[in-house]
C-alpha positions as CSV (number, residue, x, y, z in Angstrom):
1,X,-8.2,15.9,-14.1
2,X,-11.5,15.2,-15.2
3,X,-14.4,16.5,-13.7
4,X,-16.9,14.6,-15.2
5,X,-19.5,13.0,-13.7
6,X,-23.2,10.9,-13.5
7,X,-22.1,8.1,-15.3
8,X,-19.4,6.0,-13.0
9,X,-16.8,6.5,-10.5
10,X,-13.0,5.2,-10.2
11,X,-11.4,5.3,-7.3
12,X,-7.9,5.1,-7.7
13,X,-5.1,4.0,-5.5
14,X,-1.4,5.6,-6.5
15,X,1.7,5.7,-5.6
16,X,2.6,8.9,-4.0
17,X,5.4,9.9,-6.0
18,X,3.0,8.7,-9.5
19,X,2.7,11.5,-11.3
20,X,1.4,10.3,-14.9
21,X,-1.6,8.0,-13.6
22,X,-4.2,10.5,-13.2
23,X,-3.3,12.6,-15.9
24,X,-3.8,9.3,-18.3
25,X,-6.8,8.3,-16.9
26,X,-8.3,12.1,-17.4
27,X,-6.9,11.9,-21.0
28,X,-8.6,8.2,-22.3
29,X,-11.5,8.4,-19.6
30,X,-15.6,8.7,-21.2
31,X,-17.8,11.2,-20.5
32,X,-19.5,11.1,-17.4
33,X,-16.7,8.8,-15.6
34,X,-15.3,10.5,-13.3
35,X,-11.5,9.9,-10.9
36,X,-11.5,9.8,-7.2
37,X,-7.8,9.4,-6.3
38,X,-6.0,8.1,-2.9
39,X,-2.0,8.1,-3.1
40,X,-0.2,4.9,-1.0
41,X,3.1,4.8,0.7
42,X,5.6,1.9,1.6
43,X,8.6,3.0,0.1
44,X,11.3,5.8,-0.5
45,X,11.5,8.0,-2.8
46,X,15.1,9.0,-3.0
47,X,15.8,5.1,-3.7
48,X,15.5,3.8,-6.9
49,X,12.7,1.7,-7.3
50,X,13.8,-1.8,-7.7
51,X,12.5,-4.9,-6.3
52,X,12.8,-4.7,-2.7
53,X,11.2,-0.7,-2.8
54,X,8.5,-2.4,-4.9
55,X,8.1,-5.1,-3.1
56,X,7.5,-3.4,0.2
57,X,4.9,-1.0,-1.6
58,X,2.8,-4.2,-2.5
59,X,3.1,-5.4,1.1
60,X,2.0,-2.0,2.5
61,X,-1.0,-1.7,4.5
62,X,-3.8,0.0,2.2
63,X,-6.3,0.4,5.5
64,X,-5.4,4.3,5.4
65,X,-6.2,5.0,1.8
66,X,-8.8,2.7,1.4
67,X,-10.6,4.4,4.2
68,X,-10.7,8.2,2.8
69,X,-11.1,6.5,-0.8
70,X,-14.4,5.1,0.1
71,X,-15.7,8.3,1.3
72,X,-15.9,8.5,-2.3
73,X,-18.2,5.5,-3.1
74,X,-16.3,4.4,-6.3
75,X,-18.3,1.7,-8.4
76,X,-14.7,0.3,-9.2
77,X,-11.3,0.8,-7.6
78,X,-8.0,0.9,-9.8
79,X,-4.8,-0.6,-7.8
80,X,-2.5,1.7,-10.2
81,X,0.8,-0.2,-9.7
82,X,2.2,-2.6,-11.4
83,X,5.3,-3.4,-10.2
84,X,3.9,-4.1,-6.7
85,X,2.3,-6.7,-7.3
86,X,4.5,-8.5,-10.2
87,X,7.3,-8.6,-7.6
88,X,4.9,-10.5,-5.6
89,X,3.3,-13.1,-8.0
90,X,-0.3,-13.9,-9.3
91,X,-1.4,-15.5,-6.4
92,X,-0.8,-12.2,-4.4
93,X,-2.0,-9.7,-7.1
94,X,-5.9,-11.3,-7.1
95,X,-5.7,-11.9,-3.4
96,X,-5.0,-8.2,-2.8
97,X,-7.9,-7.6,-5.6
98,X,-10.4,-9.6,-3.3
99,X,-9.1,-7.8,-0.4
100,X,-9.5,-4.4,-1.9
101,X,-13.2,-5.4,-3.0
102,X,-13.6,-6.7,0.2
103,X,-12.5,-3.6,2.4
104,X,-14.3,-1.2,0.1
105,X,-17.1,-2.7,-1.4
106,X,-16.0,-2.2,-5.0
107,X,-15.0,-4.1,-7.9
108,X,-10.9,-4.0,-8.3
109,X,-8.7,-3.9,-11.1
110,X,-5.3,-3.9,-10.7
111,X,-2.7,-3.1,-13.2
112,X,-0.7,-6.3,-13.5
113,X,-4.1,-8.4,-13.8
114,X,-5.2,-5.6,-16.1
115,X,-2.3,-6.8,-18.6
116,X,-2.9,-10.6,-18.0
117,X,-6.3,-9.5,-18.9
118,X,-6.2,-7.7,-21.7
119,X,-3.5,-10.2,-23.4
120,X,-6.3,-12.7,-23.1
121,X,-8.5,-10.6,-24.4
122,X,-6.5,-10.2,-27.5
123,X,-5.7,-13.9,-27.6
124,X,-2.0,-12.8,-27.8
125,X,0.2,-15.4,-26.0
126,X,4.0,-14.6,-27.0
127,X,5.2,-11.0,-26.4
128,X,7.7,-8.3,-26.7
129,X,8.0,-6.6,-22.9
130,X,9.2,-3.0,-22.3
131,X,9.3,-0.9,-19.1
132,X,11.4,1.9,-17.4
133,X,12.3,-0.9,-14.4
134,X,15.5,-2.6,-13.1
135,X,16.5,-5.5,-14.9
136,X,15.7,-7.6,-11.9
137,X,11.9,-6.4,-11.4
138,X,11.9,-7.0,-15.2
139,X,12.9,-10.7,-14.6
140,X,10.2,-11.4,-12.2
141,X,7.1,-10.1,-14.4
142,X,8.6,-12.1,-17.3
143,X,8.4,-14.6,-14.9
144,X,4.9,-13.9,-13.8
145,X,3.6,-13.7,-16.9
146,X,5.0,-17.2,-17.9
147,X,3.4,-18.7,-15.0
148,X,-0.3,-17.1,-16.7
149,X,1.0,-19.0,-20.1
150,X,2.2,-15.8,-21.5
151,X,6.2,-16.0,-23.4
152,X,8.2,-13.2,-23.4
153,X,10.3,-13.6,-26.4
154,X,11.6,-9.7,-26.7
155,X,12.2,-7.1,-24.2
156,X,13.4,-3.9,-23.9
157,X,15.2,-2.0,-21.3
158,X,16.5,1.4,-19.8
159,X,20.1,1.8,-20.2
160,X,20.5,2.8,-16.4
161,X,19.0,2.7,-13.2
162,X,16.3,5.2,-12.7
163,X,14.7,6.7,-10.0
164,X,11.1,7.3,-9.4
165,X,11.5,11.1,-11.1
166,X,13.2,9.4,-13.9
167,X,10.6,7.1,-14.6
168,X,8.0,9.5,-14.6
169,X,9.9,11.9,-16.5
170,X,10.8,9.6,-19.7
171,X,8.8,11.5,-22.7
172,X,6.2,9.6,-25.6
173,X,8.5,9.7,-27.7
174,X,11.2,7.9,-25.5
175,X,8.7,5.2,-24.8
176,X,8.0,4.9,-28.1
177,X,11.6,3.3,-28.9
178,X,11.9,1.6,-26.1
179,X,8.4,-0.6,-27.6
180,X,10.2,-0.5,-30.4
181,X,12.9,-2.5,-29.4
182,X,10.8,-5.0,-27.3
183,X,9.3,-6.0,-31.2
184,X,9.5,-9.3,-32.4
185,X,8.3,-10.7,-35.8
186,X,6.8,-13.5,-33.9
187,X,5.4,-11.5,-30.9
188,X,1.2,-11.2,-31.1
189,X,1.5,-8.2,-28.7
190,X,4.0,-5.8,-26.7
191,X,3.1,-4.9,-23.4
192,X,4.5,-1.6,-21.8
193,X,4.5,-2.0,-18.1
194,X,4.2,0.6,-15.3
195,X,1.6,3.1,-14.4
196,X,4.3,5.9,-14.7
197,X,5.4,5.6,-17.7
198,X,4.0,7.9,-20.2
199,X,3.1,5.3,-22.9
200,X,-0.5,5.9,-23.6
201,X,0.5,9.1,-25.9
202,X,2.8,6.8,-27.9
203,X,0.3,3.5,-28.5
204,X,-1.5,5.1,-31.3
205,X,2.1,5.5,-33.3
206,X,3.5,2.3,-32.0
207,X,1.2,0.4,-33.2
208,X,0.9,1.4,-36.6
209,X,4.8,1.3,-36.8
210,X,4.7,-2.7,-35.6
211,X,1.8,-3.6,-37.0
212,X,-0.2,-5.2,-33.4
213,X,-1.7,-4.6,-30.6
214,X,0.1,-2.4,-27.6
215,X,-0.7,-2.8,-24.4
216,X,-0.1,-0.4,-21.4
217,X,-0.6,-0.4,-18.1
218,X,-2.7,2.0,-17.6
219,X,-4.7,1.9,-20.9
220,X,-5.5,-2.2,-19.8
221,X,-6.7,-0.6,-16.2
222,X,-9.1,1.4,-18.1
223,X,-10.4,-1.1,-20.9
224,X,-11.2,-3.9,-18.0
225,X,-12.6,-1.3,-15.8
226,X,-15.1,-0.1,-18.2
227,X,-15.7,-3.8,-19.1
228,X,-16.8,-4.4,-15.7
229,X,-19.1,-1.4,-15.9
230,X,-20.6,-2.6,-18.8
231,X,-19.6,1.0,-20.7
232,X,-19.3,-0.5,-24.3
233,X,-18.2,2.3,-26.6
234,X,-14.9,2.5,-28.0
235,X,-12.5,4.9,-26.7
236,X,-10.0,6.3,-29.8
237,X,-6.9,7.4,-29.9
238,X,-5.4,5.3,-27.1
239,X,-4.9,2.0,-29.1
240,X,-6.8,-1.4,-30.1
241,X,-7.7,-2.5,-27.2
242,X,-9.8,0.3,-26.6
243,X,-10.9,0.1,-30.0
244,X,-12.5,-2.8,-29.9
245,X,-16.2,-3.5,-28.5
246,X,-16.6,-5.1,-25.1
């Protein structure tokens, strides 16, 4: 994890079985940005992370992890699970960000909200969507985005229901193929949804292959957080979104 400090502090709320959000942020964060993490529960690690499990995670009480995170006095908080709010809907996602901000006194970025913000920034309305989720969560995610004006014209799914460890274990090559399968000639951009999927390592290659922007949950959260903190310099190697001026 990055040990850089002095410029900004990111407080990160991460599901307790997630092993990729922290390394991704450490890989992408500019110098001077430090990461301060609190883990959250509310789901069963031995169950498939289906719509019921992720709905429970979204509804779990955050008082304890927020209280611990508050000790680091973060400048911005990242709520690091996309499916936890995708399964509840856009209004829940917005209200959760407001509740976290009020509790901790820092601006808040949610993973689902960051995807929406990134698509809006890029002017993308028609998308290809890929994730390691069960099909029911993909249905909810596509519905979530549709309510906000984004049309999914191609989707890509894994062939079997992955457990928490299985989602995190997908390598960048597998993520690349999952993303490429979501491409469509009429799509403005591709979305790789899941904070525990190793997407950021595949972004540049995938963009070169499909010839359009590719957005991932972790990349989109970093983009919005840096924008909120007025950190303007481009971040290279992780897709067009981070390479554009903020």
